[in-house]
C-alpha positions as CSV (number, residue, x, y, z in Angstrom):
1,X,37.5,24.7,9.9
2,X,36.0,25.5,6.5
3,X,37.5,27.8,4.0
4,X,34.7,30.3,4.6
5,X,35.4,30.3,8.4
6,X,39.2,30.9,7.8
7,X,38.7,33.9,5.5
8,X,35.5,35.2,7.3
9,X,33.2,34.9,4.3
10,X,30.3,37.3,4.0
11,X,27.1,35.5,5.0
12,X,24.2,36.3,2.8
13,X,20.5,35.4,3.2
14,X,18.5,35.4,0.0
15,X,14.7,35.4,0.4
16,X,12.8,35.0,-2.9
17,X,10.1,32.7,-4.0
18,X,11.6,32.2,-7.4
19,X,13.6,29.0,-7.0
20,X,15.3,29.3,-10.4
21,X,16.6,32.8,-9.5
22,X,17.8,31.8,-6.0
23,X,19.7,28.8,-7.4
24,X,21.3,31.0,-10.0
25,X,22.3,33.7,-7.6
26,X,23.5,31.1,-5.0
27,X,25.8,29.5,-7.6
28,X,27.3,32.9,-8.5
29,X,27.8,34.0,-4.9
30,X,29.4,30.7,-3.9
31,X,31.8,30.9,-6.8
32,X,32.9,34.2,-5.3
33,X,33.3,32.5,-1.9
34,X,30.3,34.0,-0.2
35,X,28.3,31.9,2.2
36,X,24.7,31.9,0.8
37,X,21.6,30.8,2.6
38,X,18.3,30.5,0.7
39,X,14.7,30.8,1.8
40,X,11.9,30.5,-0.8
41,X,9.2,31.2,1.8
42,X,8.7,34.6,3.5
43,X,7.8,33.2,6.9
44,X,10.9,31.1,7.0
45,X,13.0,33.9,5.7
46,X,11.8,36.4,8.3
47,X,12.4,33.9,11.1
48,X,15.9,33.4,9.8
49,X,16.5,37.2,9.8
50,X,15.4,37.4,13.4
51,X,17.2,34.2,14.7
52,X,20.5,34.2,12.8
53,X,23.3,36.7,12.0
54,X,23.7,37.7,8.3
55,X,26.0,40.3,6.9
56,X,23.6,40.9,4.0
57,X,19.9,40.2,3.5
58,X,18.4,40.2,0.0
59,X,14.6,40.3,0.3
60,X,12.0,40.2,-2.5
61,X,9.2,42.7,-1.7
62,X,6.8,40.8,-4.0
63,X,6.5,38.1,-1.3
64,X,4.7,40.6,1.0
65,X,1.0,40.7,0.2
66,X,0.0,43.5,0.6
67,X,3.1,45.5,0.9
68,X,2.6,48.4,3.4
69,X,4.3,51.2,5.1
70,X,4.3,49.2,8.3
71,X,6.2,46.3,6.7
72,X,8.8,48.8,5.3
73,X,9.2,50.3,8.8
74,X,9.5,46.8,10.3
75,X,12.3,45.8,7.9
76,X,14.1,49.1,8.6
77,X,14.0,48.3,12.4
78,X,15.3,44.8,11.8
79,X,18.1,46.1,9.6
80,X,19.2,48.6,12.2
81,X,19.0,46.0,15.1
82,X,21.1,43.4,13.1
83,X,23.5,46.0,11.6
84,X,23.4,44.4,8.2
85,X,23.0,45.4,4.6
86,X,19.4,45.0,3.4
87,X,18.9,44.9,-0.3
88,X,15.2,45.0,-1.5
89,X,14.1,43.6,-4.8
90,X,10.8,43.8,-6.7
91,X,9.2,43.3,-10.0
92,X,6.2,45.4,-9.1
93,X,5.8,49.1,-9.6
94,X,5.6,50.6,-6.2
95,X,3.5,53.6,-5.4
96,X,5.2,56.9,-4.7
97,X,4.6,56.7,-0.9
98,X,6.2,53.3,-0.6
99,X,9.1,54.3,-2.7
100,X,9.7,57.4,-0.5
101,X,9.4,55.2,2.7
102,X,12.0,52.9,1.3
103,X,14.4,55.8,0.6
104,X,13.8,57.5,3.9
105,X,14.5,54.3,5.9
106,X,18.1,54.0,4.6
107,X,18.0,50.6,2.9
108,X,21.2,49.8,1.2
109,X,19.9,49.1,-2.2
110,X,16.6,48.8,-4.1
111,X,16.8,46.7,-7.3
112,X,14.1,46.2,-9.9
113,X,13.7,42.7,-11.5
114,X,14.9,41.3,-13.7
115,X,18.1,41.7,-11.7
116,X,21.3,42.8,-13.5
117,X,23.8,40.3,-12.0
118,X,26.8,42.7,-12.4
119,X,25.0,45.4,-10.5
120,X,23.8,43.0,-7.9
121,X,27.4,41.6,-7.3
122,X,28.8,45.2,-7.2
123,X,26.3,46.1,-4.4
124,X,27.1,42.9,-2.5
125,X,30.9,43.5,-2.8
126,X,30.7,47.1,-1.3
127,X,33.0,47.4,1.7
128,X,31.2,50.2,3.4
129,X,29.1,49.4,6.5
130,X,25.3,49.4,6.4
131,X,25.0,52.4,8.7
132,X,27.1,54.5,6.3
133,X,25.3,53.6,3.0
134,X,22.5,55.4,1.4
135,X,19.9,54.0,-1.0
136,X,21.2,53.0,-4.3
137,X,18.4,52.4,-6.8
138,X,19.3,50.4,-9.9
139,X,16.6,50.1,-12.6
140,X,18.3,47.7,-15.0
141,X,16.0,45.8,-17.3
């Protein structure tokens, strides 16, 4: 039995096409004893969300071309079905309708890139369950 299995580590899926960023975040999370799974392709990442159980999913919205209300609603349904935290990231400026849709669908956090690692780790470490959290928007540059 691994150390993570003994202490019931939080399992995190990080879906982002920036390989340098995912490696950096993976190293930080593993140092904090999180189990981190990486996908640098959106199709693989979405399959992993559907087929595996993760406590937290961190998903880069920039990978969706084009980003639409339908995609936001799809992600919200997946989040509720899997009972997981879903943290959305982006480096794009979103239009007002998409931002409101994100807020209304109860995502756990929305972070603008470049990510502030301290803020990111603080959100990951929250003890509250996904169903009890609201949207926390961090605009750290």
